[in-house]
DODREN-714460 format. One record per atom (N, C-alpha, C): residue in three letters; atom name; x, y, z. Coordinates in Angstrom, 2 decimals, decimal comma, always signed. Layout:
N
  resn  name       xx       yy       zz
   ALA    CA        X        Y        Z
...
This chain:
89
  resn  name       xx       yy       zz
   MET     N   -13,20   -12,61   -20,95
   MET    CA   -11,94   -12,72   -20,27
   MET     C   -11,73   -14,17   -19,85
   THR     N   -10,55   -14,64   -20,09
   THR    CA   -10,26   -16,04   -19,76
   THR     C    -9,91   -16,18   -18,28
   VAL     N    -9,93   -17,40   -17,84
   VAL    CA    -9,61   -17,69   -16,44
   VAL     C    -8,15   -17,35   -16,16
   GLU     N    -7,28   -17,63   -17,12
   GLU    CA    -5,86   -17,34   -16,94
   GLU     C    -5,62   -15,85   -16,77
   THR     N    -6,30   -15,05   -17,56
   THR    CA    -6,15   -13,60   -17,45
   THR     C    -6,65   -13,11   -16,11
   ALA     N    -7,79   -13,63   -15,67
   ALA    CA    -8,34   -13,23   -14,38
   ALA     C    -7,38   -13,60   -13,24
   MET     N    -6,80   -14,77   -13,33
   MET    CA    -5,86   -15,20   -12,29
   MET     C    -4,62   -14,30   -12,26
   LEU     N    -4,11   -13,93   -13,43
   LEU    CA    -2,95   -13,04   -13,48
   LEU     C    -3,27   -11,67   -12,93
   VAL     N    -4,46   -11,16   -13,24
   VAL    CA    -4,85    -9,84   -12,73
   VAL     C    -4,96    -9,89   -11,21
   PHE     N    -5,61   -10,92   -10,67
   PHE    CA    -5,73   -11,03    -9,22
   PHE     C    -4,37   -11,23    -8,56
   LEU     N    -3,48   -11,94    -9,20
   LEU    CA    -2,12   -12,10    -8,67
   LEU     C    -1,41   -10,75    -8,61
   ALA     N    -1,51    -9,99    -9,67
   ALA    CA    -0,88    -8,66    -9,70
   ALA     C    -1,48    -7,74    -8,64
   ILE     N    -2,79    -7,80    -8,49
   ILE    CA    -3,44    -6,97    -7,47
   ILE     C    -2,99    -7,39    -6,08
   GLY     N    -2,92    -8,69    -5,83
   GLY    CA    -2,46    -9,18    -4,53
   GLY     C    -1,04    -8,76    -4,23
   ILE     N    -0,17    -8,84    -5,21
   ILE    CA    +1,21    -8,42    -5,02
   ILE     C    +1,28    -6,93    -4,72
   GLY     N    +0,47    -6,14    -5,40
   GLY    CA    +0,45    -4,70    -5,14
   GLY     C    -0,02    -4,35    -3,75
   VAL     N    -1,06    -5,03    -3,28
   VAL    CA    -1,56    -4,77    -1,93
   VAL     C    -0,53    -5,20    -0,89
   VAL     N    +0,07    -6,35    -1,07
   VAL    CA    +1,09    -6,82    -0,12
   VAL     C    +2,28    -5,86    -0,09
   ALA     N    +2,69    -5,37    -1,24
   ALA    CA    +3,80    -4,42    -1,28
   ALA     C    +3,44    -3,13    -0,55
   GLY     N    +2,22    -2,66    -0,73
   GLY    CA    +1,79    -1,46    -0,03
   GLY     C    +1,78    -1,64    +1,48
   VAL     N    +1,29    -2,77    +1,93
   VAL    CA    +1,28    -3,05    +3,37
   VAL     C    +2,70    -3,15    +3,91
   PHE     N    +3,59    -3,77    +3,14
   PHE    CA    +4,99    -3,88    +3,56
   PHE     C    +5,63    -2,50    +3,71
   VAL     N    +5,39    -1,62    +2,75
   VAL    CA    +5,98    -0,28    +2,81
   VAL     C    +5,44    +0,49    +4,02
   VAL     N    +4,15    +0,37    +4,30
   VAL    CA    +3,58    +1,04    +5,45
   VAL     C    +4,19    +0,50    +6,75
   ALA     N    +4,30    -0,81    +6,86
   ALA    CA    +4,88    -1,40    +8,07
   ALA     C    +6,35    -1,01    +8,22
   ARG     N    +7,09    -1,03    +7,14
   ARG    CA    +8,50    -0,66    +7,19
   ARG     C    +8,66    +0,80    +7,58
   GLY     N    +7,79    +1,66    +7,06
   GLY    CA    +7,83    +3,08    +7,43
   GLY     C    +7,54    +3,29    +8,90
   ALA     N    +6,59    +2,54    +9,45
   ALA    CA    +6,28    +2,65   +10,87
   ALA     C    +7,46    +2,21   +11,72
   ILE     N    +8,16    +1,16   +11,30
   ILE    CA    +9,34    +0,71   +12,04
   ILE     C   +10,44    +1,76   +11,98
   GLN     N   +10,60    +2,38   +10,83
   GLN    CA   +11,62    +3,42   +10,69
   GLN     C   +11,28    +4,65   +11,54
   LEU     N    +9,97    +4,98   +11,63
   LEU    CA    +9,56    +6,10   +12,50
   LEU     C    +9,92    +5,79   +13,96
   ALA     N    +9,70    +4,56   +14,38
   ALA    CA   +10,08    +4,18   +15,74
   ALA     C   +11,59    +4,27   +15,93
   SER     N   +12,34    +3,94   +14,90
   SER    CA   +13,80    +4,04   +14,97
   SER     C   +14,25    +5,49   +15,12
   VAL     N   +13,59    +6,39   +14,40
   VAL    CA   +13,92    +7,82   +14,52
   VAL     C   +13,61    +8,29   +15,94
   PHE     N   +12,46    +7,88   +16,46
   PHE    CA   +12,10    +8,26   +17,83
   PHE     C   +13,15    +7,77   +18,83
   TYR     N   +13,58    +6,54   +18,68
   TYR    CA   +14,58    +5,98   +19,59
   TYR     C   +15,89    +6,77   +19,50
   ARG     N   +16,31    +7,09   +18,28
   ARG    CA   +17,56    +7,83   +18,13
   ARG     C   +17,48    +9,23   +18,72
   VAL     N   +16,29    +9,84   +18,68
   VAL    CA   +16,12   +11,16   +19,29
   VAL     C   +16,18   +11,03   +20,82
   VAL     N   +15,50   +10,02   +21,35
   VAL    CA   +15,50    +9,82   +22,81
   VAL     C   +16,92    +9,55   +23,32
   GLU     N   +17,67    +8,79   +22,56
   GLU    CA   +19,05    +8,48   +22,95
   GLU     C   +20,04    +9,57   +22,57
   LYS     N   +19,54   +10,66   +22,02
   LYS    CA   +20,34   +11,83   +21,63
   LYS     C   +21,42   +11,48   +20,60
   GLN     N   +21,08   +10,57   +19,70
   GLN    CA   +22,01   +10,20   +18,64
   GLN     C   +21,86   +11,13   +17,43
   ILE     N   +20,69   +11,73   +17,26
   ILE    CA   +20,48   +12,69   +16,17
   ILE     C   +19,81   +13,93   +16,75
   ASP     N   +19,97   +15,05   +16,03
   ASP    CA   +19,36   +16,30   +16,50
   ASP     C   +17,91   +16,42   +16,01
   LYS     N   +17,23   +17,42   +16,51
   LYS    CA   +15,81   +17,58   +16,22
   LYS     C   +15,56   +17,91   +14,75
   ARG     N   +16,44   +18,67   +14,15
   ARG    CA   +16,25   +19,05   +12,74
   ARG     C   +16,32   +17,82   +11,83
   THR     N   +17,29   +16,98   +12,06
   THR    CA   +17,42   +15,75   +11,27
   THR     C   +16,23   +14,84   +11,52
   ALA     N   +15,81   +14,73   +12,77
   ALA    CA   +14,66   +13,89   +13,10
   ALA     C   +13,39   +14,40   +12,42
   THR     N   +13,22   +15,72   +12,39
   THR    CA   +12,04   +16,29   +11,74
   THR     C   +12,04   +15,99   +10,25
   ARG     N   +13,20   +16,12    +9,61
   ARG    CA   +13,29   +15,84    +8,18
   ARG     C   +13,02   +14,37    +7,89
   GLU     N   +13,62   +13,47    +8,67
   GLU    CA   +13,40   +12,04    +8,46
   GLU     C   +11,95   +11,65    +8,72
   THR     N   +11,36   +12,21    +9,77
   THR    CA    +9,97   +11,91   +10,09
   THR     C    +9,04   +12,38    +8,99
   GLY     N    +9,31   +13,55    +8,45
   GLY    CA    +8,49   +14,07    +7,35
   GLY     C    +8,56   +13,20    +6,11
   LEU     N    +9,76   +12,79    +5,76
   LEU    CA    +9,93   +11,94    +4,58
   LEU     C    +9,29   +10,56    +4,77
   LEU     N    +9,46   +10,00    +5,96
   LEU    CA    +8,85    +8,69    +6,23
   LEU     C    +7,32    +8,78    +6,24
   SER     N    +6,81    +9,85    +6,82
   SER    CA    +5,35   +10,04    +6,83
   SER     C    +4,81   +10,20    +5,41
   LEU     N    +5,54   +10,93    +4,58
   LEU    CA    +5,13   +11,09    +3,18
   LEU     C    +5,15    +9,75    +2,46
   ALA     N    +6,14    +8,93    +2,73
   ALA    CA    +6,21    +7,60    +2,10
   ALA     C    +5,04    +6,72    +2,56
   ILE     N    +4,69    +6,82    +3,83
   ILE    CA    +3,57    +6,02    +4,34
   ILE     C    +2,26    +6,46    +3,69
   VAL     N    +2,05    +7,77    +3,57
   VAL    CA    +0,82    +8,28    +2,95
   VAL     C    +0,77    +7,87    +1,47
   ALA     N    +1,90    +7,95    +0,79
   ALA    CA    +1,94    +7,54    -0,62
   ALA     C    +1,64    +6,05    -0,77
   ALA     N    +2,19    +5,23    +0,13
   ALA    CA    +1,93    +3,79    +0,07
   ALA     C    +0,46    +3,49    +0,36
   LEU     N    -0,12    +4,20    +1,31
   LEU    CA    -1,55    +4,02    +1,59
   LEU     C    -2,41    +4,42    +0,39
   ALA     N    -2,05    +5,51    -0,26
   ALA    CA    -2,80    +5,96    -1,43
   ALA     C    -2,68    +4,95    -2,57
   ALA     N    -1,48    +4,46    -2,80
   ALA    CA    -1,28    +3,48    -3,86
   ALA     C    -2,02    +2,19    -3,57
   THR     N    -2,01    +1,76    -2,31
   THR    CA    -2,73    +0,55    -1,94
   THR     C    -4,23    +0,74    -2,11
   ALA     N    -4,74    +1,93    -1,78
   ALA    CA    -6,16    +2,21    -1,97
   ALA     C    -6,54    +2,19    -3,44
   VAL     N    -5,68    +2,71    -4,29
   VAL    CA    -5,96    +2,69    -5,74
   VAL     C    -5,96    +1,26    -6,25
   ILE     N    -5,00    +0,47    -5,80
   ILE    CA    -4,95    -0,94    -6,23
   ILE     C    -6,18    -1,69    -5,76
   ALA     N    -6,61    -1,45    -4,52
   ALA    CA    -7,81    -2,11    -4,01
   ALA     C    -9,05    -1,64    -4,78
   GLY     N    -9,10    -0,38    -5,15
   GLY    CA   -10,21    +0,12    -5,96
   GLY     C   -10,27    -0,54    -7,32
   VAL     N    -9,12    -0,71    -7,94
   VAL    CA    -9,06    -1,39    -9,23
   VAL     C    -9,53    -2,83    -9,07
   ALA     N    -9,16    -3,46    -7,97
   ALA    CA    -9,58    -4,84    -7,73
   ALA     C   -11,10    -4,93    -7,61
   ILE     N   -11,70    -4,00    -6,89
   ILE    CA   -13,16    -3,99    -6,75
   ILE     C   -13,83    -3,78    -8,10
   LEU     N   -13,32    -2,82    -8,88
   LEU    CA   -13,89    -2,59   -10,21
   LEU     C   -13,72    -3,81   -11,11
   PHE     N   -12,59    -4,48   -11,00
   PHE    CA   -12,35    -5,67   -11,80
   PHE     C   -13,34    -6,77   -11,44
   VAL     N   -13,59    -6,95   -10,14
   VAL    CA   -14,55    -7,98    -9,72
   VAL     C   -15,94    -7,66   -10,24
   PHE     N   -16,37    -6,40   -10,09
   PHE    CA   -17,70    -6,03   -10,59
   PHE     C   -17,80    -6,18   -12,10
   ALA     N   -16,74    -5,79   -12,81
   ALA    CA   -16,76    -5,90   -14,27
   ALA     C   -16,82    -7,36   -14,70
   SER     N   -16,07    -8,21   -14,02
   SER    CA   -16,10    -9,62   -14,41
   SER     C   -17,45   -10,25   -14,08
   LEU     N   -18,09    -9,83   -12,99
   LEU    CA   -19,43   -10,33   -12,67
   LEU     C   -20,44    -9,89   -13,71
   LEU     N   -20,38    -8,64   -14,11
   LEU    CA   -21,32    -8,14   -15,12
   LEU     C   -21,06    -8,79   -16,48
   GLU     N   -19,80    -9,03   -16,79
   GLU    CA   -19,46    -9,64   -18,07
   GLU     C   -19,93   -11,08   -18,17
   SER     N   -19,86   -11,79   -17,05
   SER    CA   -20,24   -13,20   -17,08
   SER     C   -21,74   -13,42   -16,92
   GLY     N   -22,47   -12,36   -16,68
   GLY    CA   -23,92   -12,47   -16,58
   GLY     C   -24,41   -12,88   -15,22
   LEU     N   -23,61   -12,71   -14,20
   LEU    CA   -24,03   -13,09   -12,85
   LEU     C   -24,60   -11,89   -12,10
   SER     N   -25,05   -10,88   -12,80
   SER    CA   -25,55    -9,67   -12,16
   SER     C   -26,97    -9,83   -11,62
   GLY     N   -27,58   -10,97   -11,83
   GLY    CA   -28,93   -11,21   -11,29
   GLY     C   -30,01   -11,12   -12,35
   ASN     N   -29,68   -10,82   -13,57
   ASN    CA   -30,69   -10,71   -14,64
   ASN     C   -30,74   -11,98   -15,44
């Protein structure tokens, strides 16, 4: 594997992790917004429950996707170490 390929893979992995963190943070902000609207009686409980469920599902999906991307990154690092002969042998 060339250095350019490795750099592109790490760039893609970094972008994926940052995107996952952004989605989780944005979902948390939206959950706080739903809570505020319920406290201020701007929306009813049924709508709040539906929005909270969807936002929670989006957060869990983003966490799962970020975990998969991080797992791929770890496997990529180990594979590149083994390929280059830096495994200690």
